[in-house]
PyMOL commands that place a pseudoatom at each C-alpha (Angstrom):
pseudoatom trace, name=CA, resn=MET, resi=1, chain=A, elem=C, hetatm=0, pos=[33.553, 73.289, -34.318]
pseudoatom trace, name=CA, resn=TYR, resi=2, chain=A, elem=C, hetatm=0, pos=[34.815, 69.768, -34.991]
pseudoatom trace, name=CA, resn=ASN, resi=3, chain=A, elem=C, hetatm=0, pos=[36.550, 69.605, -31.617]
pseudoatom trace, name=CA, resn=ILE, resi=4, chain=A, elem=C, hetatm=0, pos=[33.364, 70.463, -29.743]
pseudoatom trace, name=CA, resn=CYS, resi=5, chain=A, elem=C, hetatm=0, pos=[31.297, 67.940, -31.723]
pseudoatom trace, name=CA, resn=GLY, resi=6, chain=A, elem=C, hetatm=0, pos=[33.997, 65.314, -31.260]
pseudoatom trace, name=CA, resn=PHE, resi=7, chain=A, elem=C, hetatm=0, pos=[34.107, 65.984, -27.535]
pseudoatom trace, name=CA, resn=ILE, resi=8, chain=A, elem=C, hetatm=0, pos=[30.315, 65.738, -27.185]
pseudoatom trace, name=CA, resn=TYR, resi=9, chain=A, elem=C, hetatm=0, pos=[30.297, 62.508, -29.192]
pseudoatom trace, name=CA, resn=GLU, resi=10, chain=A, elem=C, hetatm=0, pos=[33.053, 61.056, -26.999]
pseudoatom trace, name=CA, resn=VAL, resi=11, chain=A, elem=C, hetatm=0, pos=[31.262, 62.014, -23.761]
pseudoatom trace, name=CA, resn=ASN, resi=12, chain=A, elem=C, hetatm=0, pos=[27.969, 60.502, -24.970]
pseudoatom trace, name=CA, resn=TYR, resi=13, chain=A, elem=C, hetatm=0, pos=[29.774, 57.355, -26.118]
pseudoatom trace, name=CA, resn=LYS, resi=14, chain=A, elem=C, hetatm=0, pos=[31.431, 56.944, -22.714]
pseudoatom trace, name=CA, resn=ARG, resi=15, chain=A, elem=C, hetatm=0, pos=[28.073, 57.409, -20.974]
pseudoatom trace, name=CA, resn=LEU, resi=16, chain=A, elem=C, hetatm=0, pos=[26.507, 54.809, -23.232]
pseudoatom trace, name=CA, resn=ILE, resi=17, chain=A, elem=C, hetatm=0, pos=[29.299, 52.317, -22.546]
pseudoatom trace, name=CA, resn=SER, resi=18, chain=A, elem=C, hetatm=0, pos=[29.045, 52.995, -18.801]
pseudoatom trace, name=CA, resn=LYS, resi=19, chain=A, elem=C, hetatm=0, pos=[25.276, 52.455, -18.883]
pseudoatom trace, name=CA, resn=PHE, resi=20, chain=A, elem=C, hetatm=0, pos=[25.699, 49.225, -20.869]
pseudoatom trace, name=CA, resn=ARG, resi=21, chain=A, elem=C, hetatm=0, pos=[28.242, 47.887, -18.344]
pseudoatom trace, name=CA, resn=TYR, resi=22, chain=A, elem=C, hetatm=0, pos=[25.809, 48.688, -15.521]
pseudoatom trace, name=CA, resn=MET, resi=23, chain=A, elem=C, hetatm=0, pos=[23.020, 46.844, -17.335]
pseudoatom trace, name=CA, resn=GLU, resi=24, chain=A, elem=C, hetatm=0, pos=[25.292, 43.831, -17.922]
pseudoatom trace, name=CA, resn=LYS, resi=25, chain=A, elem=C, hetatm=0, pos=[26.227, 43.707, -14.254]
pseudoatom trace, name=CA, resn=SER, resi=26, chain=A, elem=C, hetatm=0, pos=[22.562, 43.805, -13.290]
pseudoatom trace, name=CA, resn=LYS, resi=27, chain=A, elem=C, hetatm=0, pos=[21.792, 41.033, -15.783]
pseudoatom trace, name=CA, resn=GLU, resi=28, chain=A, elem=C, hetatm=0, pos=[24.567, 38.874, -14.315]
pseudoatom trace, name=CA, resn=GLU, resi=29, chain=A, elem=C, hetatm=0, pos=[23.236, 39.448, -10.811]
pseudoatom trace, name=CA, resn=LEU, resi=30, chain=A, elem=C, hetatm=0, pos=[19.720, 38.591, -11.942]
pseudoatom trace, name=CA, resn=ASP, resi=31, chain=A, elem=C, hetatm=0, pos=[20.965, 35.402, -13.616]
pseudoatom trace, name=CA, resn=LYS, resi=32, chain=A, elem=C, hetatm=0, pos=[22.615, 34.340, -10.345]
pseudoatom trace, name=CA, resn=GLU, resi=33, chain=A, elem=C, hetatm=0, pos=[19.376, 34.885, -8.449]
pseudoatom trace, name=CA, resn=ILE, resi=34, chain=A, elem=C, hetatm=0, pos=[17.413, 32.906, -11.017]
pseudoatom trace, name=CA, resn=LEU, resi=35, chain=A, elem=C, hetatm=0, pos=[19.870, 30.025, -10.698]
pseudoatom trace, name=CA, resn=LEU, resi=36, chain=A, elem=C, hetatm=0, pos=[19.473, 30.106, -6.905]
pseudoatom trace, name=CA, resn=VAL, resi=37, chain=A, elem=C, hetatm=0, pos=[15.710, 29.702, -7.337]
pseudoatom trace, name=CA, resn=ALA, resi=38, chain=A, elem=C, hetatm=0, pos=[16.243, 26.844, -9.801]
pseudoatom trace, name=CA, resn=GLU, resi=39, chain=A, elem=C, hetatm=0, pos=[18.675, 25.080, -7.465]
pseudoatom trace, name=CA, resn=LYS, resi=40, chain=A, elem=C, hetatm=0, pos=[16.261, 25.401, -4.570]
pseudoatom trace, name=CA, resn=ILE, resi=41, chain=A, elem=C, hetatm=0, pos=[13.430, 23.910, -6.623]
pseudoatom trace, name=CA, resn=LYS, resi=42, chain=A, elem=C, hetatm=0, pos=[15.681, 21.008, -7.582]
pseudoatom trace, name=CA, resn=ALA, resi=43, chain=A, elem=C, hetatm=0, pos=[16.680, 20.524, -3.935]
pseudoatom trace, name=CA, resn=LEU, resi=44, chain=A, elem=C, hetatm=0, pos=[12.992, 20.358, -2.974]
pseudoatom trace, name=CA, resn=ARG, resi=45, chain=A, elem=C, hetatm=0, pos=[12.452, 17.609, -5.535]
pseudoatom trace, name=CA, resn=VAL, resi=46, chain=A, elem=C, hetatm=0, pos=[15.427, 15.602, -4.300]
pseudoatom trace, name=CA, resn=LYS, resi=47, chain=A, elem=C, hetatm=0, pos=[14.351, 16.096, -0.671]
pseudoatom trace, name=CA, resn=ALA, resi=48, chain=A, elem=C, hetatm=0, pos=[10.920, 14.736, -1.618]
pseudoatom trace, name=CA, resn=GLY, resi=49, chain=A, elem=C, hetatm=0, pos=[12.643, 11.527, -2.760]
pseudoatom trace, name=CA, resn=TYR, resi=50, chain=A, elem=C, hetatm=0, pos=[12.618, 11.999, -6.516]
pseudoatom trace, name=CA, resn=THR, resi=51, chain=A, elem=C, hetatm=0, pos=[15.975, 11.302, -8.120]
pseudoatom trace, name=CA, resn=SER, resi=52, chain=A, elem=C, hetatm=0, pos=[14.629, 12.031, -11.588]
pseudoatom trace, name=CA, resn=TYR, resi=53, chain=A, elem=C, hetatm=0, pos=[13.033, 15.290, -12.678]
pseudoatom trace, name=CA, resn=GLU, resi=54, chain=A, elem=C, hetatm=0, pos=[11.074, 13.283, -15.254]
pseudoatom trace, name=CA, resn=THR, resi=55, chain=A, elem=C, hetatm=0, pos=[9.470, 11.078, -12.620]
pseudoatom trace, name=CA, resn=PHE, resi=56, chain=A, elem=C, hetatm=0, pos=[8.618, 14.096, -10.508]
pseudoatom trace, name=CA, resn=ALA, resi=57, chain=A, elem=C, hetatm=0, pos=[7.059, 15.884, -13.473]
pseudoatom trace, name=CA, resn=PHE, resi=58, chain=A, elem=C, hetatm=0, pos=[5.055, 12.838, -14.547]
pseudoatom trace, name=CA, resn=THR, resi=59, chain=A, elem=C, hetatm=0, pos=[3.832, 12.074, -11.028]
pseudoatom trace, name=CA, resn=ASN, resi=60, chain=A, elem=C, hetatm=0, pos=[2.719, 15.666, -10.454]
pseudoatom trace, name=CA, resn=ASP, resi=61, chain=A, elem=C, hetatm=0, pos=[1.188, 16.289, -13.878]
pseudoatom trace, name=CA, resn=ILE, resi=62, chain=A, elem=C, hetatm=0, pos=[3.751, 18.839, -15.037]
pseudoatom trace, name=CA, resn=ASN, resi=63, chain=A, elem=C, hetatm=0, pos=[5.089, 18.872, -18.562]
pseudoatom trace, name=CA, resn=ARG, resi=64, chain=A, elem=C, hetatm=0, pos=[8.457, 17.110, -18.456]
pseudoatom trace, name=CA, resn=VAL, resi=65, chain=A, elem=C, hetatm=0, pos=[10.233, 19.638, -20.671]
pseudoatom trace, name=CA, resn=GLN, resi=66, chain=A, elem=C, hetatm=0, pos=[8.720, 22.544, -18.763]
pseudoatom trace, name=CA, resn=TYR, resi=67, chain=A, elem=C, hetatm=0, pos=[9.918, 21.135, -15.456]
pseudoatom trace, name=CA, resn=TYR, resi=68, chain=A, elem=C, hetatm=0, pos=[13.399, 20.522, -16.879]
pseudoatom trace, name=CA, resn=ARG, resi=69, chain=A, elem=C, hetatm=0, pos=[13.524, 24.190, -17.848]
pseudoatom trace, name=CA, resn=ILE, resi=70, chain=A, elem=C, hetatm=0, pos=[12.467, 25.234, -14.343]
pseudoatom trace, name=CA, resn=GLU, resi=71, chain=A, elem=C, hetatm=0, pos=[15.367, 23.357, -12.785]
pseudoatom trace, name=CA, resn=LYS, resi=72, chain=A, elem=C, hetatm=0, pos=[17.784, 24.820, -15.337]
pseudoatom trace, name=CA, resn=GLY, resi=73, chain=A, elem=C, hetatm=0, pos=[16.775, 28.377, -14.478]
pseudoatom trace, name=CA, resn=GLN, resi=74, chain=A, elem=C, hetatm=0, pos=[14.897, 29.244, -17.617]
pseudoatom trace, name=CA, resn=ASN, resi=75, chain=A, elem=C, hetatm=0, pos=[12.059, 31.714, -17.442]
pseudoatom trace, name=CA, resn=ILE, resi=76, chain=A, elem=C, hetatm=0, pos=[8.862, 30.409, -15.862]
pseudoatom trace, name=CA, resn=THR, resi=77, chain=A, elem=C, hetatm=0, pos=[5.528, 31.949, -15.004]
pseudoatom trace, name=CA, resn=LEU, resi=78, chain=A, elem=C, hetatm=0, pos=[4.414, 32.693, -11.478]
pseudoatom trace, name=CA, resn=LYS, resi=79, chain=A, elem=C, hetatm=0, pos=[1.541, 30.298, -12.048]
pseudoatom trace, name=CA, resn=THR, resi=80, chain=A, elem=C, hetatm=0, pos=[4.003, 27.461, -12.660]
pseudoatom trace, name=CA, resn=LEU, resi=81, chain=A, elem=C, hetatm=0, pos=[6.136, 28.421, -9.665]
pseudoatom trace, name=CA, resn=ILE, resi=82, chain=A, elem=C, hetatm=0, pos=[3.088, 28.461, -7.399]
pseudoatom trace, name=CA, resn=LYS, resi=83, chain=A, elem=C, hetatm=0, pos=[1.999, 25.055, -8.760]
pseudoatom trace, name=CA, resn=VAL, resi=84, chain=A, elem=C, hetatm=0, pos=[5.406, 23.552, -7.963]
pseudoatom trace, name=CA, resn=LEU, resi=85, chain=A, elem=C, hetatm=0, pos=[5.425, 25.106, -4.500]
pseudoatom trace, name=CA, resn=LYS, resi=86, chain=A, elem=C, hetatm=0, pos=[1.928, 23.762, -3.762]
pseudoatom trace, name=CA, resn=ILE, resi=87, chain=A, elem=C, hetatm=0, pos=[3.197, 20.266, -4.586]
pseudoatom trace, name=CA, resn=HIS, resi=88, chain=A, elem=C, hetatm=0, pos=[5.799, 20.773, -1.857]
pseudoatom trace, name=CA, resn=ASN, resi=89, chain=A, elem=C, hetatm=0, pos=[3.252, 22.387, 0.495]
pseudoatom trace, name=CA, resn=LEU, resi=90, chain=A, elem=C, hetatm=0, pos=[5.108, 25.708, 0.501]
pseudoatom trace, name=CA, resn=THR, resi=91, chain=A, elem=C, hetatm=0, pos=[3.932, 29.275, 0.164]
pseudoatom trace, name=CA, resn=LEU, resi=92, chain=A, elem=C, hetatm=0, pos=[5.847, 31.902, -1.765]
pseudoatom trace, name=CA, resn=GLN, resi=93, chain=A, elem=C, hetatm=0, pos=[6.865, 33.498, 1.534]
pseudoatom trace, name=CA, resn=GLU, resi=94, chain=A, elem=C, hetatm=0, pos=[8.238, 30.232, 2.899]
pseudoatom trace, name=CA, resn=PHE, resi=95, chain=A, elem=C, hetatm=0, pos=[10.113, 29.516, -0.311]
pseudoatom trace, name=CA, resn=PHE, resi=96, chain=A, elem=C, hetatm=0, pos=[11.790, 32.914, -0.558]
pseudoatom trace, name=CA, resn=LYS, resi=97, chain=A, elem=C, hetatm=0, pos=[12.400, 33.617, 3.135]
pseudoatom trace, name=CA, resn=ASP, resi=98, chain=A, elem=C, hetatm=0, pos=[15.883, 32.052, 3.336]
pseudoatom trace, name=CA, resn=LEU, resi=99, chain=A, elem=C, hetatm=0, pos=[16.883, 32.449, -0.290]
pseudoatom trace, name=CA, resn=GLU, resi=100, chain=A, elem=C, hetatm=0, pos=[19.929, 34.682, -0.580]
for i in range(1, 100): cmd.bond("trace and resi %d" % i, "trace and resi %d" % (i + 1))
show_as sticks, trace
zoom trace
């Protein structure tokens, strides 16, 4: 009886560990994609002639701390993303089309 219970426990444990590793890999991939978006937003700012994120935020009526977080890849709302893209005269489609 103990051997069967031990075996079942071990199989379930291995499945759990396998599932956790899969989730971690997906999280890492997602983090990379988020950083690509953040880097592209920063590149748009620099291309527009702003060397400072603070100046860009102030000029475009965006909270300075919020904009800093955007460029660092922290979670933002779609509303904020669309606002930033409108400043650069871009649509969501244009922004994401060459992002890989």
